[in-house]
ROZAMI-799806 format. One line per field, with one value per residue (C-alpha): x, y, z; residue in three letters. Coordinates in steps of 0.05 Angstrom, whole numbers. Each point is the difference from the previous one (the first is absolute). Layout:
N
xx = X  ...
yy = Y  ...
zz = Z  ...
residuo = ala  ...
This chain:
152
xx = 424  8  61  15  2  45  49  -5  18  60  24  -10  43  55  -4  20  66  35  0  35  54  6  16  45  39  3  29  48  28  5  40  46  10  15  50  34  7  33  48  14  17  49  35  2  26  52  25  2  29  55  -36  -47  -30  -25  -31  -36  -22  -31  -32  -33  -25  -32  -28  -33  -21  -15  -4  18  66  17  -14  44  56  -5  8  56  42  72  -1  53  16  65  26  -13  40  58  0  0  59  37  -12  24  64  14  -9  46  53  -5  8  60  38  6  -24  -21  -24  41  -29  12  -23  -37  32  19  75  35  11  77  4  34  -28  -65  21  -60  2  69  -28  42  -33  52  67  60  38  68  33  -35  -40  -68  -63  -22  -63  12  -12  43  59  35  8  -36  46  70  -17  34  -24  -25
yy = -34  52  21  61  -41  -51  54  33  -68  -7  69  -10  -64  41  54  -47  20  -64  26  63  -37  -47  63  28  -68  -2  72  -17  -60  40  54  -52  -31  71  15  -67  15  66  -39  -52  51  35  -65  -24  67  1  -70  18  70  29  68  8  61  -47  -48  55  32  -67  -9  66  -14  -66  38  57  -40  -68  -60  40  24  -74  -21  58  -20  -73  20  48  -30  -26  -74  -22  3  36  -63  -39  51  -3  -76  -4  52  -41  -63  33  25  -70  -31  52  -15  -75  13  45  -43  -59  -54  -70  -62  -60  -61  -45  40  56  57  64  3  50  -20  2  -52  -64  -39  9  26  -35  -73  1  -22  19  55  16  -18  48  22  -35  66  59  -39  34  -42  -37  -40  -76  -6  59  -21  69  51  65  41  -21  -45  -59  -68  -43
zz = -103  -53  -38  45  64  -34  -21  69  33  -44  15  72  -4  -32  53  58  32  -24  -70  20  39  -59  -44  50  1  -75  -2  53  -36  -65  36  31  -69  -27  53  -10  -73  21  46  -53  -54  48  19  -73  -27  56  -19  -74  4  43  10  59  -37  -56  49  37  -66  -24  69  -6  -70  25  61  -39  -62  31  -45  -64  31  17  -71  -26  50  -22  -72  10  57  -12  -21  49  73  19  32  -63  -39  50  0  -76  -5  51  -37  -66  34  28  -68  -31  54  -14  -75  10  51  -49  47  -19  34  18  -36  61  61  -37  42  -33  -24  -44  -73  7  54  -17  60  40  69  32  -28  -35  -67  -58  -41  -53  -23  4  -61  -5  -20  36  54  -17  9  -62  -15  -4  -73  -26  -43  0  54  -22  41  -21  -62  28  -23  57
residuo = met  asp  leu  phe  glu  tyr  ile  asp  asn  ile  leu  asn  phe  phe  arg  leu  pro  ile  trp  arg  tyr  leu  ile  tyr  gly  ile  val  phe  val  leu  ile  ile  ile  trp  leu  ser  phe  val  tyr  trp  thr  tyr  arg  asp  ala  arg  leu  arg  asn  thr  ser  ile  ile  ala  ala  val  phe  trp  ser  leu  ile  val  leu  val  ser  ser  phe  leu  gly  leu  val  val  tyr  leu  ile  leu  arg  pro  pro  glu  tyr  ile  glu  asp  ile  arg  glu  arg  asp  leu  glu  ile  glu  arg  met  gln  phe  leu  leu  glu  thr  asp  leu  ser  asn  cys  pro  ser  cys  asn  lys  arg  val  arg  ser  asp  phe  leu  val  cys  pro  tyr  cys  arg  lys  lys  leu  lys  asn  pro  cys  ile  ser  cys  gly  lys  pro  leu  glu  phe  asn  trp  lys  val  cys  pro  tyr  cys  arg  thr  ala  gln
């Protein structure tokens, strides 16, 4: 068997229809992956941005430029989801409200009570002493009322 017959046998092997179908299958899988990247980019851009135009724009960029467009999108996309931003803003508002409402915890039952309460309304634990003159709540170790300057 000479070299030309050997090369001809190899070429005949690769001319079999199975190789054509294998190449068609690989191309089909690559097209499906490419389209799934387009869909993922649209969905991710929609979750990160309120504008549908921006989501369509990025999807078209990935559709036209394939993997390069996906890499550019991954570099330039907003860092947070819209829901995360809203949740963080609500948590900040909640914390500001708690700081502004002057609440503290009862040492006995650990429920939230206002700082001017003399007694916990949940467990009836004595929280502060009333001033003998003006009746305002005072800490237990205070010797003078800071409101009316009366010695306790």
